[in-house]
N, C-alpha and C positions, 0 to 999 in steps of 0.2 A: 819568870819573866821576861819584859818588854825590853826590848833591844832598839824600837827605834829612840825611848827617851837618850839613850847611849848616842846610838849615830846619826841621827836630825840634828841641826840645829837653823834655827828662825832667822829670817833677813834684822831681825833683833839682836840678837846672841852674835850671829855675826857680826852688825855696827858697835856692839859692844865690845870687841872683841878686839874687833880694829881702830878704834876709838882712843882705848886704852892703853892698844902696843908702839900706835904711833905716836900718842905723847911722851911714854918712854922713850923715845928713838928719835927724838926728837924737846925732847925736855931741856937743851940750854939754847934753845933758837927764841925761845919766846913764841911761841906759835902763836898765835888770835884759834881759841875755840871752832871760832869759826869754821874756819878752814882746817881745824885737824875734822870737824864734823864733815865737812864735805869731800873730805882724803876718804872720810873713815868709811861715807856712805858709797864711792864708789868702786873700794876695795869688796865689801859688802854684796853689795849689787854685782859684780860679776863672782862676788866667791860662790853665791846661791841660784848662779842665773844658770842653767846647760847653755852650751855652744849651740844644742839644737833645739831651743825654743824659739814658738812660733806667738810665746803668748805673753814674753816679758821682753822689751824694747830697753837699750838696744842686748840681745842675745851676747853669750858670753865671746868675745873673739877667737879662735885659736892661734892667730898668725896677723903677722902686718901687713902680709901678703893678705887676709879677709880684708883689714882695715882701705887699704890701697883699690881692689877691686871694690868695694862698696861706698869709700865717701872721695876717693883722686879719680878713678874714674868717672862716676857715676856726679854728676854735679849737678844733676836737680834741685841737693836737699840744698845748697848751700842759700837757699836764703831761707828754711826756715832754724830758727835759735836752736829749738831742742833735736834736730836734726845734727847739729854742726855743736851742741854740747857733745851727743854721743858721741859722735866722731874722735872730742879730743879726747872725752874721759875717757874713749877706750887705747888712741892713743900714751896716756899719760898712764895705766896700766900698762901697758906690755911693755913701753921704755922705761919709767921705774922698776917697776914687781919684780918685771921678767928679761929686763937689760941683759943680764950677764947670761941668758939662755935665746936671747933674739942677736943678739950685737955678733954674733959670728955668719950671720946670716944676712942680716939686714943693715940699712947705713940709720943706727937710733935715735944719731945726733941731728936725721933729715927730719925723721917720723916726730920725733919733739919739737922741731920749727911747728909742724904741720897741727901739732895737735892745738901748740899754744894760739897760733896765726884763727884755729879752729871755735877756741875759746874765746881771742878779740871779735869773731865774726860774730861770737854767738852773745855780746857785751850790747855788739851796735843793733842786731836786731831785734834784744826783747823788747817788750813793752813794759816787762815790770825790771821796775827800777833799783829794787833787790837783790833782783837772779844778774841783772842785768853786771852789780855792784859787783858780785861775787862772780862773776868771769873774767872781769878786766881784773881783779888779783889772780884769778888763775890765771888767767893767763903773765901777771907777772911777772907770778913768783912759780911760772912752771916750772923750769932746773929743781927749784927748791925740793918743792913737792916729787917729783923726779925726783932725789938724791935720795931725800926720807922713805921712800917707798922702797926702794935696793937696803937701800941702811937694813928697814924690818923685814925685811924678805931672807939678807944674811946673817939677822940678826934666831929669823925661823930657820932655817936651812940649820944653824949650828944646833941651835937648840935643839933638833929633831936628831941627832949624831949626837950632843950630849943624850938623851934622853935614850937611843939606839945599844951605847955605852952600858944601859945599870940591867940589861934584861939578858940574862942566861938563853943558854943554847937553845932548849929546849922552849925559848918565848916569855918564861918565868919570871919573877918576880925571885928577886935574891930576901932572905930572909934576914929581916932586918936586925 
Protein backbone atom coordinates (compact mmCIF):
# COMPACT_ATOMS: atom_id res chain seq x y z
CA UNK A 1 0.00 0.00 0.00
CA UNK A 2 1.30 3.48 -0.89
CA UNK A 3 1.08 5.97 1.96
CA UNK A 4 1.76 8.87 -0.44
CA UNK A 5 -1.86 8.65 -1.60
CA UNK A 6 -2.99 9.24 1.97
CA UNK A 7 -0.54 11.94 2.90
CA UNK A 8 0.07 14.01 -0.22
CA UNK A 9 -2.16 16.96 -1.00
CA UNK A 10 -1.82 18.76 -4.28
CA UNK A 11 -2.67 22.39 -4.89
CA UNK A 12 -6.02 21.54 -6.48
CA UNK A 13 -7.11 19.51 -3.47
CA UNK A 14 -6.01 22.27 -1.11
CA UNK A 15 -7.87 24.84 -3.21
CA UNK A 16 -11.08 22.78 -3.11
CA UNK A 17 -10.71 22.23 0.64
CA UNK A 18 -10.25 25.93 1.43
CA UNK A 19 -12.94 27.04 -1.02
CA UNK A 20 -15.53 24.72 0.54
CA UNK A 21 -14.52 25.56 4.11
CA UNK A 22 -14.45 29.33 3.50
CA UNK A 23 -17.83 29.07 1.84
CA UNK A 24 -19.15 27.29 4.96
CA UNK A 25 -17.87 29.91 7.41
CA UNK A 26 -18.94 32.78 5.13
CA UNK A 27 -22.40 31.41 4.29
CA UNK A 28 -24.41 34.26 5.81
CA UNK A 29 -22.31 36.96 4.17
CA UNK A 30 -23.23 36.26 0.54
CA UNK A 31 -19.58 36.61 -0.42
CA UNK A 32 -19.10 36.38 -4.20
CA UNK A 33 -17.50 33.20 -5.51
CA UNK A 34 -14.69 35.23 -7.09
CA UNK A 35 -13.65 36.52 -3.64
CA UNK A 36 -14.04 33.07 -2.08
CA UNK A 37 -11.89 31.58 -4.84
CA UNK A 38 -9.21 34.25 -4.48
CA UNK A 39 -8.99 33.76 -0.70
CA UNK A 40 -9.02 29.98 -1.05
CA UNK A 41 -6.19 30.23 -3.58
CA UNK A 42 -4.14 32.36 -1.15
CA UNK A 43 -4.65 29.84 1.66
CA UNK A 44 -3.99 26.87 -0.67
CA UNK A 45 -0.79 28.46 -1.95
CA UNK A 46 0.62 28.94 1.52
CA UNK A 47 -0.60 25.53 2.69
CA UNK A 48 1.25 23.79 -0.15
CA UNK A 49 4.39 25.97 -0.33
CA UNK A 50 7.32 25.45 2.00
CA UNK A 51 8.70 28.33 4.04
CA UNK A 52 12.09 27.38 2.59
CA UNK A 53 10.90 27.29 -1.01
CA UNK A 54 13.12 28.91 -3.60
CA UNK A 55 10.98 27.66 -6.49
CA UNK A 56 7.69 29.29 -5.50
CA UNK A 57 7.13 32.95 -4.78
CA UNK A 58 6.05 34.00 -2.36
CA UNK A 59 7.31 31.34 0.00
CA UNK A 60 5.18 30.72 3.06
CA UNK A 61 6.04 33.40 5.61
CA UNK A 62 6.94 32.17 9.05
CA UNK A 63 6.12 35.39 10.89
CA UNK A 64 5.14 39.00 10.50
CA UNK A 65 8.78 39.87 11.21
CA UNK A 66 9.67 38.17 7.93
CA UNK A 67 6.99 40.22 6.14
CA UNK A 68 8.49 43.37 7.67
CA UNK A 69 12.00 42.44 6.53
CA UNK A 70 10.96 41.54 2.98
CA UNK A 71 8.26 44.11 2.20
CA UNK A 72 8.69 47.06 4.57
CA UNK A 73 12.45 47.40 5.00
CA UNK A 74 13.16 46.76 1.31
CA UNK A 75 10.92 49.09 -0.69
CA UNK A 76 12.44 48.18 -4.07
CA UNK A 77 9.42 46.01 -4.98
CA UNK A 78 6.81 48.68 -4.30
CA UNK A 79 6.42 49.44 -8.00
CA UNK A 80 5.75 45.81 -8.93
CA UNK A 81 2.07 44.84 -8.60
CA UNK A 82 2.93 41.13 -8.23
CA UNK A 83 5.28 41.83 -5.31
CA UNK A 84 2.72 44.14 -3.72
CA UNK A 85 0.06 41.44 -4.03
CA UNK A 86 2.48 38.91 -2.52
CA UNK A 87 3.05 41.17 0.49
CA UNK A 88 -0.68 41.80 0.83
CA UNK A 89 -1.51 38.10 0.70
CA UNK A 90 1.11 37.29 3.32
CA UNK A 91 -0.34 39.99 5.58
CA UNK A 92 -3.82 38.58 4.97
CA UNK A 93 -2.90 34.99 5.90
CA UNK A 94 -0.85 35.95 8.92
CA UNK A 95 -3.29 38.53 10.32
CA UNK A 96 -6.32 36.42 9.41
CA UNK A 97 -5.74 32.67 9.59
CA UNK A 98 -2.88 32.95 12.11
CA UNK A 99 -4.11 36.03 13.98
CA UNK A 100 -4.59 34.29 17.33
CA UNK A 101 -1.05 32.91 17.35
CA UNK A 102 0.59 36.18 16.31
CA UNK A 103 -1.37 38.89 18.12
CA UNK A 104 0.62 38.47 21.35
CA UNK A 105 3.89 39.25 19.55
CA UNK A 106 2.83 41.68 16.82
CA UNK A 107 0.48 44.56 16.19
CA UNK A 108 -1.68 42.59 13.76
CA UNK A 109 -3.93 45.58 13.07
CA UNK A 110 -0.92 47.57 11.80
CA UNK A 111 0.04 44.69 9.51
CA UNK A 112 -3.57 44.38 8.35
CA UNK A 113 -3.49 48.05 7.35
CA UNK A 114 -0.22 47.39 5.57
CA UNK A 115 -1.76 44.46 3.68
CA UNK A 116 -4.83 46.43 2.61
CA UNK A 117 -2.51 49.23 1.46
CA UNK A 118 -0.44 46.79 -0.58
CA UNK A 119 -3.60 45.55 -2.30
CA UNK A 120 -4.55 49.18 -3.09
CA UNK A 121 -1.09 49.86 -4.53
CA UNK A 122 -1.19 46.62 -6.54
CA UNK A 123 -4.53 47.68 -8.01
CA UNK A 124 -3.12 51.05 -9.06
CA UNK A 125 -0.05 49.52 -10.67
CA UNK A 126 -1.61 46.48 -12.36
CA UNK A 127 -1.97 46.54 -16.15
CA UNK A 128 -4.57 43.74 -16.00
CA UNK A 129 -7.98 45.34 -15.41
CA UNK A 130 -9.56 42.22 -13.91
CA UNK A 131 -6.63 41.73 -11.57
CA UNK A 132 -6.72 45.41 -10.57
CA UNK A 133 -10.44 45.10 -9.81
CA UNK A 134 -9.82 42.08 -7.54
CA UNK A 135 -6.99 43.93 -5.77
CA UNK A 136 -9.34 46.90 -5.12
CA UNK A 137 -11.99 44.53 -3.77
CA UNK A 138 -9.46 42.83 -1.50
CA UNK A 139 -8.20 46.19 -0.23
CA UNK A 140 -11.74 47.27 0.58
CA UNK A 141 -12.76 43.95 2.14
CA UNK A 142 -9.47 43.10 3.83
CA UNK A 143 -10.98 43.16 7.32
CA UNK A 144 -13.93 41.03 6.25
CA UNK A 145 -11.64 38.35 4.80
CA UNK A 146 -9.32 38.50 7.81
CA UNK A 147 -12.33 37.75 9.96
CA UNK A 148 -13.46 34.86 7.70
CA UNK A 149 -9.98 33.33 7.75
CA UNK A 150 -9.85 33.66 11.53
CA UNK A 151 -13.27 31.95 11.78
CA UNK A 152 -12.02 29.15 9.53
CA UNK A 153 -8.88 28.69 11.62
CA UNK A 154 -10.95 28.48 14.81
CA UNK A 155 -13.35 26.00 13.23
CA UNK A 156 -10.51 23.78 12.02
CA UNK A 157 -8.82 23.94 15.42
CA UNK A 158 -12.05 23.03 17.21
CA UNK A 159 -12.70 20.22 14.73
CA UNK A 160 -9.25 18.76 15.44
CA UNK A 161 -10.07 18.64 19.15
CA UNK A 162 -13.34 16.83 18.43
CA UNK A 163 -11.54 14.28 16.26
CA UNK A 164 -8.85 13.78 18.90
CA UNK A 165 -11.46 12.96 21.55
CA UNK A 166 -12.73 10.08 19.41
CA UNK A 167 -9.41 8.20 19.60
CA UNK A 168 -8.58 5.72 22.34
CA UNK A 169 -5.31 6.04 24.28
CA UNK A 170 -3.63 3.59 21.93
CA UNK A 171 -4.41 5.75 18.92
CA UNK A 172 -7.07 3.45 17.46
CA UNK A 173 -10.63 4.34 16.66
CA UNK A 174 -13.09 2.76 19.08
CA UNK A 175 -15.37 0.09 17.64
CA UNK A 176 -18.61 1.52 16.30
